[in-house]
C-alpha positions as CSV (number, residue, x, y, z in Angstrom):
1,M,95.3,100.0,58.8
2,I,95.1,98.4,55.4
3,D,94.7,94.5,55.3
4,N,97.0,93.2,52.5
5,T,96.2,89.6,53.3
6,P,95.2,87.8,50.1
7,Q,91.5,86.8,50.3
8,K,90.8,83.1,49.7
9,I,88.6,82.3,46.7
10,K,85.2,81.1,47.9
11,A,84.1,77.7,46.6
12,Y,80.8,75.8,46.7
13,L,80.9,72.0,46.6
14,A,78.5,69.6,45.0
15,G,78.2,65.9,44.3
16,A,76.0,63.2,43.0
17,N,75.4,60.3,45.3
18,L,74.8,57.1,43.3
19,S,73.9,55.0,46.5
20,D,77.6,55.0,47.3
21,P,78.1,54.1,51.1
22,N,81.3,56.1,51.0
23,F,79.8,59.3,49.6
24,D,79.9,61.3,52.8
25,Y,83.6,60.4,53.1
26,Y,84.4,61.5,49.5
27,M,82.6,64.8,50.1
28,S,84.5,65.4,53.3
29,E,87.7,64.5,51.4
30,L,86.7,67.0,48.7
31,A,86.4,69.7,51.3
32,N,89.9,68.9,52.5
33,L,91.3,69.0,49.0
34,T,89.6,72.5,48.5
35,A,91.3,73.8,51.6
36,A,94.6,72.3,50.5
37,A,94.1,74.3,47.2
38,N,93.9,77.4,49.5
39,M,90.2,78.0,48.8
40,E,87.4,78.5,51.4
41,V,84.4,76.2,51.3
42,V,81.2,78.3,51.9
43,G,78.6,75.6,51.3
44,Q,77.8,72.3,49.6
45,S,74.9,70.5,48.0
46,R,74.3,66.9,47.1
47,Q,71.7,65.0,45.0
48,N,70.7,61.4,45.2
49,L,70.6,59.9,41.7
50,E,70.5,56.6,40.0
51,H,73.0,57.8,37.5
52,T,74.6,61.2,36.6
53,I,72.9,63.4,33.9
54,A,74.8,63.1,30.7
55,G,74.8,66.7,29.8
56,T,74.8,68.5,33.2
57,Y,76.0,65.9,35.7
58,L,73.2,67.1,38.1
59,G,69.5,67.7,37.6
60,L,68.3,71.1,36.4
61,G,66.4,71.9,39.5
62,K,69.5,71.1,41.7
63,I,71.7,73.2,39.4
64,N,69.4,76.3,39.8
65,E,69.3,75.7,43.6
66,I,73.2,75.6,43.6
67,K,73.4,78.7,41.4
68,D,71.2,80.7,43.9
69,M,73.0,79.3,47.0
70,A,76.5,79.8,45.6
71,H,76.0,83.3,44.4
72,G,74.3,84.2,47.6
73,L,77.3,83.0,49.6
74,G,79.8,84.9,47.4
75,A,81.3,81.8,45.7
76,K,83.2,82.2,42.6
77,V,84.0,78.5,42.0
78,L,81.8,75.3,41.8
79,I,83.7,72.2,42.6
80,L,82.2,68.8,41.7
81,N,83.0,65.5,43.4
82,D,83.6,63.5,40.2
83,E,85.6,63.8,37.0
84,L,83.2,65.5,34.5
85,T,83.0,65.4,30.8
86,P,83.9,68.6,28.8
87,V,80.3,69.0,27.8
88,Q,79.1,68.8,31.5
89,I,81.7,71.4,32.6
90,R,80.7,73.8,29.8
91,N,77.0,73.5,30.5
92,L,77.4,73.9,34.2
93,E,79.5,77.1,33.7
94,K,76.9,78.5,31.4
95,M,74.0,77.7,33.7
96,T,75.6,78.7,37.0
97,K,77.9,81.6,35.8
98,L,80.6,80.1,38.0
99,R,83.9,78.5,37.1
100,V,83.5,74.8,37.3
101,I,86.3,72.5,38.5
102,D,85.9,68.7,38.8
103,R,87.7,66.5,41.3
104,T,90.5,65.6,38.9
105,E,91.4,69.2,38.0
106,L,91.3,70.2,41.7
107,I,93.9,67.4,42.5
108,L,95.9,68.5,39.5
109,E,95.9,72.1,40.7
110,I,97.2,71.0,44.1
111,F,99.9,68.8,42.6
112,S,100.9,71.7,40.3
113,S,101.4,74.0,43.3
114,R,103.3,71.4,45.4
115,A,105.8,70.1,42.8
116,R,109.3,71.1,43.5
117,T,111.8,68.8,41.7
118,K,112.1,68.8,37.9
119,Q,110.7,65.3,37.7
120,A,107.6,66.1,39.8
121,K,106.9,69.2,37.8
122,L,107.2,67.3,34.5
123,Q,105.0,64.5,35.9
124,V,102.2,67.0,36.9
125,Q,102.5,68.9,33.6
126,L,102.1,65.6,31.7
127,A,99.0,64.6,33.7
128,R,97.5,68.1,33.2
129,L,98.1,68.1,29.4
130,E,96.6,64.6,29.1
131,Y,93.6,65.9,31.1
132,E,93.2,69.0,29.0
133,L,93.7,67.4,25.5
134,P,90.0,66.2,25.2
135,R,88.8,69.4,26.6
136,L,90.1,71.8,24.1
137,H,87.5,73.7,22.0
138,P,87.0,77.1,20.5
139,S,84.5,79.1,22.6
140,E,83.3,82.7,23.3
141,N,82.4,81.9,26.8
142,E,84.7,84.0,29.1
143,L,84.7,81.2,31.7
144,D,85.9,78.8,29.2
145,Q,88.7,81.2,28.2
146,Q,89.8,81.4,31.8
147,R,90.3,77.6,32.1
148,G,93.8,76.5,32.1
149,G,95.0,79.6,34.0
150,G,93.7,78.2,37.2
151,F,93.9,79.7,40.6
152,T,97.6,79.0,41.2
153,N,100.6,80.1,39.4
154,R,101.4,76.8,37.8
155,G,103.9,77.6,35.1
156,A,102.3,75.1,32.7
157,G,101.5,78.3,31.0
158,E,99.2,78.6,28.1
159,S,95.4,78.9,28.2
160,K,93.4,76.3,26.2
161,L,92.7,78.7,23.3
162,E,96.5,79.1,22.7
163,L,97.0,75.4,22.6
164,N,95.8,73.1,19.8
165,R,95.8,69.3,19.8
166,R,99.0,69.1,17.7
167,T,100.9,71.4,20.1
168,I,99.8,69.5,23.1
169,G,100.7,66.2,21.4
170,K,104.2,67.4,20.8
171,Q,104.5,68.6,24.3
172,I,103.3,65.3,25.7
173,S,105.9,63.5,23.6
174,L,108.7,65.8,24.7
175,I,107.8,65.5,28.3
176,K,107.6,61.7,28.1
177,K,111.1,61.6,26.6
178,E,112.5,63.8,29.3
179,L,110.9,61.8,32.0
180,K,112.3,58.7,30.5
181,T,115.8,60.2,30.7
182,I,115.3,61.3,34.3
183,A,113.9,57.8,35.1
184,G,117.1,56.3,33.7
185,Q,119.2,58.5,35.9
186,E,117.2,57.6,38.9
187,E,117.5,53.9,38.0
188,I,121.3,54.3,38.1
189,K,121.1,55.9,41.5
190,A,118.9,53.1,42.7
191,K,121.3,50.5,41.4
192,R,124.1,52.2,43.3
193,R,122.1,52.1,46.5
194,N,121.1,48.5,45.9
195,Q,124.5,47.1,44.8
196,N,125.2,45.9,48.3
197,H,121.6,44.5,48.7
198,I,120.8,46.8,51.6
199,P,117.1,46.1,52.4
200,K,114.7,48.8,51.1
201,V,111.7,49.9,53.1
202,A,109.1,52.3,51.7
203,L,106.6,54.4,53.6
204,V,103.2,54.4,51.9
205,G,99.7,55.4,52.8
206,Y,97.0,58.1,52.7
207,T,98.2,61.6,52.4
208,N,98.7,63.4,55.7
209,A,98.8,60.2,57.7
210,G,102.3,61.0,59.1
211,K,104.7,59.3,56.7
212,S,107.2,62.2,56.7
213,T,107.0,62.7,60.5
214,T,107.8,58.9,60.8
215,M,110.8,59.2,58.5
216,N,112.0,62.3,60.5
217,G,111.5,60.4,63.7
218,L,113.7,57.5,62.5
219,L,116.3,59.9,61.2
220,K,116.5,61.7,64.5
221,E,116.8,58.5,66.5
222,F,119.2,56.6,64.2
223,S,121.2,59.1,62.3
224,A,123.7,61.8,63.2
225,D,122.1,65.2,64.0
226,D,121.8,66.7,60.5
227,A,118.7,68.9,60.0
228,S,119.3,68.8,56.2
229,K,118.3,65.2,56.2
230,D,114.8,65.9,57.5
231,V,111.9,65.9,55.1
232,L,109.1,68.5,54.8
233,V,106.3,68.0,57.3
234,R,103.1,70.1,57.0
235,D,99.5,69.5,58.2
236,M,97.9,69.4,54.8
237,L,97.1,67.0,51.9
238,F,100.0,66.4,49.5
239,A,102.5,68.6,51.3
240,T,105.2,67.1,49.1
241,L,105.2,65.1,45.9
242,D,108.8,64.2,45.8
243,T,110.1,60.8,47.0
244,S,112.7,61.3,49.7
245,V,115.4,58.5,50.2
246,R,117.5,58.2,53.3
247,R,119.7,55.5,54.9
248,I,118.8,54.5,58.4
249,E,121.7,53.0,60.5
250,L,120.2,51.1,63.5
251,D,122.1,50.7,66.8
252,N,122.6,47.0,66.2
253,N,124.7,47.6,63.1
254,F,121.7,46.9,60.8
255,G,120.9,49.4,58.1
256,F,118.3,49.9,55.5
257,I,117.2,52.4,52.8
258,L,114.0,54.2,53.7
259,S,111.9,56.1,51.2
260,D,109.0,58.5,51.9
261,T,106.6,58.5,48.9
262,V,103.8,60.7,47.7
263,G,100.5,60.2,49.6
264,F,97.4,58.5,48.2
265,I,93.8,59.7,48.1
266,S,90.5,58.3,47.0
267,K,89.7,58.6,43.3
268,L,93.2,59.6,42.4
269,P,93.2,60.4,38.7
270,H,94.5,57.4,36.6
271,N,96.6,59.6,34.4
272,L,98.2,61.1,37.5
273,I,99.1,57.6,38.8
274,E,100.5,56.7,35.4
275,S,102.6,60.0,35.4
276,F,103.9,59.2,38.9
277,K,104.8,55.6,38.3
278,A,108.6,56.5,38.1
279,T,108.3,58.4,41.4
280,L,106.6,55.3,42.9
281,Q,109.4,53.0,41.6
282,E,110.9,53.1,45.2
283,V,107.6,51.4,46.3
284,K,107.8,48.7,43.7
285,D,111.4,47.9,44.6
286,A,110.9,47.8,48.3
287,D,111.4,44.7,50.4
288,L,109.0,45.9,53.0
289,L,106.1,48.5,52.9
290,I,105.1,50.5,56.0
291,N,101.5,51.5,55.5
292,V,101.1,54.6,57.7
293,V,97.6,55.1,58.9
294,D,96.0,58.0,60.9
295,S,94.4,56.0,63.7
296,S,92.6,59.1,65.0
297,D,90.6,59.6,61.8
298,P,87.1,58.1,61.8
299,N,87.6,57.2,58.1
300,M,90.6,55.1,58.9
301,M,89.4,51.9,57.2
302,Q,88.5,53.7,54.1
303,M,92.0,55.2,54.0
304,I,93.5,51.7,54.3
305,R,91.4,50.5,51.4
306,T,92.4,53.5,49.3
307,T,96.1,52.7,49.8
308,Q,95.5,49.0,49.0
309,N,93.6,50.1,45.7
310,V,96.4,52.4,44.6
311,L,99.1,49.8,45.3
312,A,97.2,47.2,43.3
313,E,96.8,49.7,40.4
314,I,100.6,50.2,40.2
315,G,101.1,46.4,40.3
316,I,102.1,45.8,44.0
317,K,100.5,42.7,45.4
318,N,102.9,40.4,47.4
319,T,105.3,42.7,49.1
320,P,105.4,42.2,52.8
321,M,103.6,45.0,54.7
322,V,103.6,46.4,58.2
323,T,100.4,48.4,59.1
324,A,101.5,51.4,61.3
325,Y,98.6,53.0,63.1
326,N,100.0,56.5,63.7
327,K,98.7,59.4,65.8
328,A,97.8,57.1,68.7
329,D,98.3,60.2,71.0
330,K,95.4,61.9,69.3
331,A,93.3,58.8,69.4
332,Q,93.9,58.7,73.1
333,R,95.0,55.0,73.1
334,N,97.7,53.2,74.9
335,Y,100.9,53.2,72.9
336,P,103.3,52.0,71.7
337,Q,102.2,48.4,71.3
338,F,102.4,45.9,68.4
339,E,100.9,42.6,67.4
340,G,102.2,40.5,64.5
341,S,102.9,43.0,61.6
342,N,100.7,45.8,63.1
343,I,101.9,48.6,65.4
344,L,100.0,51.4,67.2
345,Y,102.4,54.3,67.8
346,S,103.0,58.0,67.7
347,A,105.6,59.3,65.2
348,V,106.6,62.0,67.6
349,D,107.3,59.6,70.4
350,P,110.9,58.2,70.6
351,K,109.8,55.0,72.3
352,S,107.3,54.4,69.5
353,I,110.0,55.0,66.9
354,K,112.3,52.5,68.6
355,M,109.6,49.9,68.6
356,L,108.8,50.5,64.9
357,A,112.6,50.1,64.1
358,D,112.6,46.8,66.0
359,L,109.5,45.6,64.0
360,I,111.2,46.6,60.7
361,T,114.4,44.8,61.8
362,K,112.4,41.6,62.5
363,Q,110.7,41.8,59.2
364,V,113.5,42.6,56.8
365,F,116.4,40.7,58.5
366,A,114.5,37.6,59.3
367,S,116.3,35.5,56.7
368,Y,119.8,36.7,57.8
369,Q,122.1,33.9,59.2
370,E,124.9,34.2,61.7
371,I,128.2,33.1,60.2
372,K,131.9,33.2,61.1
373,M,134.6,34.4,58.8
374,L,138.4,35.0,58.6
375,L,139.5,37.7,56.2
376,P,143.2,38.4,55.4
377,L,144.5,41.7,56.8
378,S,145.0,42.7,53.1
379,A,141.3,42.2,52.2
380,G,140.3,45.8,52.8
381,K,137.8,46.0,50.0
382,E,136.1,42.7,51.0
383,L,135.9,44.0,54.6
384,A,134.3,47.3,53.5
385,K,131.7,45.4,51.4
386,L,130.9,43.2,54.4
387,H,130.4,46.2,56.6
388,D,127.9,47.6,54.0
389,S,125.8,44.5,53.6
390,A,126.0,42.6,57.0
391,Q,125.4,43.1,60.7
392,I,128.7,42.9,62.3
393,I,128.4,41.2,65.7
394,K,132.1,40.8,66.5
395,E,135.3,41.9,64.8
396,D,138.7,40.9,66.1
397,Y,142.0,41.8,64.4
398,Q,144.6,39.1,65.0
399,S,148.0,38.2,63.4
400,D,146.4,35.7,61.0
401,G,143.6,38.0,59.9
402,V,140.3,39.6,60.9
403,H,138.0,37.2,62.8
404,I,134.4,38.3,62.2
405,T,131.0,37.1,63.4
406,A,128.2,38.6,61.3
407,R,124.7,38.1,60.2
408,L,124.3,38.1,56.4
409,A,121.6,37.6,53.9
410,P,121.6,34.2,52.2
411,E,122.1,35.7,48.7
412,K,125.3,37.6,50.0
413,Q,127.0,34.6,51.6
414,M,128.2,33.3,48.2
415,Q,130.4,36.5,47.9
416,F,132.2,35.6,51.1
417,Q,132.3,31.9,50.8
418,D,136.1,31.7,50.5
419,Y,136.4,33.3,54.0
420,L,133.9,31.0,55.9
421,V,135.3,29.1,58.8
């Protein structure tokens, strides 16, 4: 029998601990990122330093130790826990005879392999070009010449030696123009969704916390059976980069727009956040954020802080938020239960999903007021608008018109003022 299974590239991890209390967490996260990039972690080293070494990131003794360990374990790649300078990467490659990847490039590699829509692919390509621009240089080092090809079939294409600064500059300009056009199209779609002032709810949080599973749970519970509406769920970091938007129709005639956004992670590269701001527009426009947290993970509090930091970086500060502690079944805690704006639940439990829906309803429809209206039988358009933007409690067709009792947002009441009774 011949085993045709592709062998994973073996990777060795290393990091400099500058007295950071979260260092162990970051290294664990780096291992998960490496696995998400379809590589096998065979070992890791760490060095306590007051500051990183300007030319080599780590000390010479530690680098020699890493070289011996990595080669002994069959590693082909050395992955560092921070973003390195071009000089540090080149020096480390020459000294270790390994391909060196920093944390930023690793995340870019993962994003490159996960992008599916045209917008996501362009955003990743833009972030990669902006990362590569300062790292272009002529070199005879074979390891340098391999850079840019990567370990996934990205489609960004050219190696660094085939690109010059002018070419990259033109590519960046073209991609930004194309993204601006796509963003304009997405804005039109968003305006159409928002023209009836339907509340918007966005799922945010650390990658792999269960956002997509939560969305699928709500769709299964409150939408007609339609498998095509489900969003991708896989047990890995950054399973999807594309924002999914669905309408949820609750049993009590309330409805809202729900979006599932790209997950966050510690030390998410700034240029990647910049590139994905258009994708994260759904988060900025939301009336309510659901911060989905993996309650079974020992690093839960760090994940919450990571989400808060990324939200602050994209300019979100005062949007109401529900903290949804997911995977309570794995944490072996009693669920579902909620207190204030916090809920402990399992996204695969129907009872939990219903409780989450109730909590969302209380949060986004708190300002809705119950009013009575009488619409003429000929006011079909107005009646349709009312159904789109209100909770219809009672609807009675009589000879003098349609008698309606509904709950309506204050800003929408003006549109139906002529029909109030």
